[in-house]
Backbone as JSON, one array per atom type, in Angstrom:
{
  "sequence": "XXXXXXXXXXXXXXXXXXXXXXXXXXXXXXXXXXXXXXXXXXXXXXXXXXXXXXXXXXXXXXXXXXXXXXXXXXXXXXXXXXXXXXXXXXXXXXXXXXXXXXXXXXXXXX",
  "N": [[135.34, 96.81, 197.36], [138.45, 98.25, 196.69], [140.42, 97.98, 193.84], [143.48, 97.28, 191.99], [142.9, 97.71, 189.36], [140.89, 99.65, 189.54], [142.48, 101.74, 190.53], [144.22, 102.04, 188.35], [142.42, 103.08, 186.45], [141.74, 105.56, 187.6], [144.21, 106.85, 187.54], [144.67, 106.9, 184.77], [142.64, 108.67, 183.98], [143.55, 110.97, 185.27], [146.0, 111.35, 183.9], [145.05, 111.87, 181.32], [143.8, 114.31, 181.78], [146.07, 115.85, 182.4], [147.36, 115.72, 179.91], [145.6, 117.25, 178.32], [145.83, 119.74, 179.62], [148.53, 120.28, 179.13], [148.51, 120.42, 176.34], [146.8, 122.6, 175.98], [148.34, 124.62, 177.08], [150.3, 125.02, 175.21], [153.28, 125.57, 173.28], [156.6, 126.07, 174.45], [158.14, 127.14, 172.59], [157.18, 129.39, 170.44], [157.13, 129.27, 167.63], [156.76, 126.63, 167.1], [154.37, 125.27, 165.87], [153.31, 122.98, 164.79], [153.4, 120.79, 166.46], [152.69, 117.52, 167.74], [149.79, 116.35, 169.64], [150.1, 115.9, 173.2], [150.92, 112.77, 174.65], [150.61, 110.75, 177.35], [151.96, 108.12, 179.32], [151.86, 105.35, 181.57], [154.77, 104.29, 183.12], [155.83, 102.64, 185.07], [154.8, 100.82, 188.02], [154.58, 100.71, 191.49], [153.71, 98.67, 194.19], [152.32, 99.14, 197.42], [151.49, 98.73, 200.92], [149.61, 100.7, 201.49], [148.66, 101.47, 199.05], [149.34, 102.35, 195.67], [152.16, 103.42, 193.72], [152.52, 105.36, 190.97], [154.42, 105.83, 188.07], [155.14, 107.98, 185.35], [155.54, 109.02, 181.9], [156.22, 110.61, 178.74], [154.6, 109.09, 175.96], [156.05, 108.9, 173.64], [158.71, 109.08, 174.52], [158.8, 106.74, 176.03], [158.53, 104.9, 174.01], [160.74, 105.38, 172.29], [163.0, 105.96, 173.87], [164.45, 108.22, 173.63], [165.77, 111.07, 175.01], [165.0, 113.57, 174.2], [162.27, 113.55, 174.06], [161.46, 113.17, 176.62], [159.79, 113.9, 179.71], [160.09, 116.58, 182.09], [160.15, 117.11, 185.54], [157.93, 115.61, 186.12], [156.19, 114.23, 188.56], [156.0, 111.25, 190.55], [152.9, 109.55, 191.27], [150.84, 108.91, 193.99], [148.39, 106.54, 194.73], [145.82, 106.22, 196.91], [144.83, 103.36, 198.58], [142.51, 103.1, 200.07], [140.79, 105.18, 199.47], [141.03, 105.95, 196.82], [142.06, 108.4, 196.21], [144.32, 110.77, 194.76], [147.74, 111.56, 195.22], [150.52, 113.7, 195.12], [153.97, 113.08, 194.67], [157.28, 114.32, 195.12], [160.16, 115.77, 193.47], [162.57, 116.28, 194.54], [163.7, 114.55, 196.37], [164.56, 111.08, 197.07], [162.2, 108.48, 196.18], [161.46, 106.98, 198.45], [161.46, 108.82, 200.54], [159.11, 110.35, 200.08], [157.2, 108.36, 200.22], [157.46, 107.65, 202.9], [156.7, 110.08, 204.06], [154.01, 110.1, 203.23], [153.06, 107.86, 204.63], [153.27, 108.92, 207.17], [151.28, 110.76, 207.24], [151.66, 113.14, 205.88], [150.6, 114.73, 203.13], [150.18, 115.46, 199.66], [147.71, 116.44, 198.03], [146.24, 115.99, 194.8]],
  "CA": [[136.77, 96.73, 197.55], [139.21, 98.97, 195.68], [141.41, 97.11, 193.21], [144.48, 97.95, 191.17], [142.21, 98.15, 188.14], [140.27, 100.94, 189.89], [143.57, 102.71, 190.6], [144.64, 102.27, 186.96], [141.44, 103.95, 185.8], [141.87, 106.91, 188.17], [145.45, 107.43, 187.03], [144.47, 107.2, 183.34], [141.84, 109.9, 183.92], [144.45, 112.05, 185.65], [146.96, 111.58, 182.8], [144.3, 112.52, 180.23], [143.64, 115.71, 182.16], [147.37, 116.48, 182.22], [147.58, 115.88, 178.47], [144.81, 118.41, 177.86], [146.44, 120.95, 180.17], [149.77, 120.51, 178.41], [148.16, 120.85, 174.98], [146.23, 123.95, 176.07], [149.41, 125.55, 177.39], [151.03, 125.31, 173.98], [154.7, 125.27, 173.22], [157.52, 127.1, 174.92], [158.69, 127.69, 171.35], [155.99, 129.84, 169.71], [157.14, 128.87, 166.22], [156.49, 125.2, 167.02], [152.92, 125.18, 165.75], [152.87, 121.69, 164.26], [153.71, 119.7, 167.38], [151.56, 116.62, 167.98], [149.25, 116.4, 171.01], [150.85, 115.12, 174.18], [150.4, 111.47, 175.05], [151.32, 110.29, 178.54], [151.77, 106.71, 179.59], [152.43, 104.83, 182.81], [156.01, 103.57, 182.82], [155.97, 101.57, 186.06], [153.91, 100.9, 189.18], [155.05, 100.0, 192.68], [152.61, 98.44, 195.13], [152.6, 99.26, 198.84], [150.33, 98.37, 201.74], [148.65, 101.81, 201.46], [148.19, 101.71, 197.69], [150.27, 102.18, 194.57], [152.86, 104.59, 193.22], [152.57, 105.31, 189.51], [155.39, 106.67, 187.37], [154.68, 108.19, 183.97], [156.36, 109.85, 181.03], [155.57, 110.73, 177.43], [154.55, 107.83, 175.22], [157.14, 108.93, 172.66], [159.94, 108.71, 175.23], [158.68, 105.32, 176.39], [158.7, 104.12, 172.78], [162.04, 105.57, 171.64], [164.11, 106.11, 174.79], [165.14, 109.47, 173.27], [165.51, 112.06, 176.05], [164.36, 114.73, 173.59], [160.83, 113.41, 174.29], [161.22, 112.91, 178.03], [159.24, 114.99, 180.51], [160.87, 117.04, 183.24], [159.3, 117.54, 186.64], [156.75, 114.76, 186.3], [156.34, 113.56, 189.85], [155.19, 110.05, 190.73], [151.57, 109.77, 191.86], [150.39, 107.89, 194.94], [146.95, 106.28, 194.77], [145.44, 105.68, 198.21], [144.06, 102.13, 198.42], [141.24, 103.17, 200.78], [139.92, 106.25, 198.97], [141.35, 106.22, 195.41], [142.53, 109.78, 196.03], [145.67, 110.88, 194.22], [148.66, 112.43, 195.93], [151.75, 113.94, 194.38], [155.28, 113.01, 195.31], [158.1, 115.43, 194.65], [161.32, 115.34, 192.68], [163.8, 116.7, 195.23], [164.19, 113.48, 197.25], [164.23, 109.74, 196.58], [160.81, 108.08, 196.38], [161.25, 106.5, 199.82], [161.17, 109.99, 201.36], [157.71, 110.71, 199.89], [156.42, 107.23, 200.75], [157.48, 107.8, 204.36], [155.84, 111.22, 204.38], [152.63, 109.66, 203.06], [152.76, 106.98, 205.77], [153.2, 109.76, 208.36], [150.15, 111.68, 207.12], [151.98, 114.31, 205.07], [150.07, 114.4, 201.8], [150.07, 116.54, 198.68], [146.6, 116.01, 197.14], [146.18, 116.55, 193.44]],
  "C": [[137.48, 97.43, 196.38], [140.32, 98.06, 195.15], [142.43, 97.94, 192.44], [143.85, 98.44, 189.87], [141.51, 99.49, 188.38], [141.33, 102.04, 189.92], [144.08, 103.06, 189.2], [143.72, 103.26, 186.26], [141.54, 105.39, 186.3], [143.12, 107.59, 187.63], [145.32, 107.76, 185.55], [143.66, 108.48, 183.16], [142.71, 111.1, 184.25], [145.43, 112.38, 184.52], [146.28, 112.24, 181.6], [144.11, 114.0, 180.53], [144.95, 116.47, 181.99], [147.68, 116.71, 180.74], [146.85, 117.11, 177.94], [145.41, 119.72, 178.36], [147.73, 121.29, 179.43], [149.49, 121.01, 176.99], [147.61, 122.27, 174.98], [147.3, 125.0, 176.34], [150.14, 125.96, 176.12], [152.49, 124.95, 174.09], [155.51, 126.42, 173.8], [158.21, 127.77, 173.74], [157.53, 128.11, 170.46], [155.96, 129.42, 168.24], [156.85, 127.39, 166.02], [154.97, 124.96, 166.98], [152.42, 123.82, 165.28], [153.2, 120.52, 165.18], [152.49, 118.81, 167.59], [151.02, 116.78, 169.4], [150.08, 115.52, 171.94], [150.14, 113.8, 174.45], [151.26, 110.99, 176.22], [151.0, 108.82, 178.78], [152.43, 106.32, 180.91], [153.67, 104.01, 182.43], [156.3, 102.46, 183.82], [155.04, 101.86, 187.24], [154.57, 100.12, 190.31], [153.89, 99.87, 193.66], [153.12, 98.51, 196.57], [151.36, 98.85, 199.61], [149.25, 99.44, 201.68], [148.07, 102.07, 200.07], [149.29, 101.48, 196.68], [150.94, 103.51, 194.26], [153.03, 104.4, 191.73], [153.61, 106.29, 188.99], [154.91, 106.81, 185.93], [155.66, 109.07, 183.22], [155.62, 109.97, 179.7], [155.61, 109.37, 176.73], [155.7, 107.76, 174.22], [158.48, 108.58, 173.32], [159.93, 107.23, 175.58], [158.97, 104.44, 175.17], [160.13, 104.19, 172.26], [163.23, 105.58, 172.6], [164.91, 107.39, 174.54], [164.76, 110.55, 174.28], [164.93, 113.36, 175.51], [162.86, 114.73, 173.88], [160.48, 113.21, 175.76], [160.62, 114.14, 178.72], [160.21, 115.38, 181.6], [159.89, 117.5, 184.31], [158.04, 116.72, 186.81], [156.94, 113.89, 187.54], [155.51, 112.28, 189.89], [153.89, 110.4, 191.46], [151.23, 108.6, 192.77], [148.88, 107.77, 194.83], [146.65, 105.58, 196.1], [144.48, 104.51, 198.01], [142.67, 102.22, 199.08], [140.27, 104.19, 200.19], [140.02, 106.5, 197.47], [141.75, 107.66, 195.16], [143.98, 109.75, 195.54], [146.48, 111.89, 195.02], [149.95, 112.51, 195.13], [152.96, 113.7, 195.25], [156.02, 114.26, 194.86], [159.24, 114.89, 193.81], [162.64, 115.65, 193.38], [164.42, 115.63, 196.11], [163.91, 112.13, 196.58], [162.77, 109.39, 196.91], [160.53, 107.68, 197.82], [160.9, 107.66, 200.77], [159.68, 110.33, 201.29], [156.78, 109.59, 200.38], [156.35, 107.35, 202.27], [156.63, 108.98, 204.8], [154.37, 110.83, 204.29], [152.21, 108.79, 204.25], [152.57, 107.79, 207.06], [152.11, 110.82, 208.27], [150.44, 112.98, 206.38], [151.57, 113.98, 203.64], [150.0, 115.66, 200.95], [148.96, 116.16, 197.68], [146.69, 116.7, 195.78], [144.82, 117.13, 193.19]]
}
């Protein structure tokens, strides 16, 4: 049986991968060579009959509330309760839109 703890572990692995990708990309400001590595953290989780929706942001933003550290374009992640597969939501519509799409079989696998 798949549990929320299993989903938590899958999402943590995904966030670690994103951190590495962000660090490998570097900075949009080439002179910013002393920036710390990215740290992402789950900010909230909503449970549904099909699984969970995870929201995340930078750990620094979560700690300080300073929008200077906030991410842009970080889409919530759906974890399917039956397969533990991850699916991306979008940012152009309210969450309910993407939840309904997921329920209707429209999925954006990660």
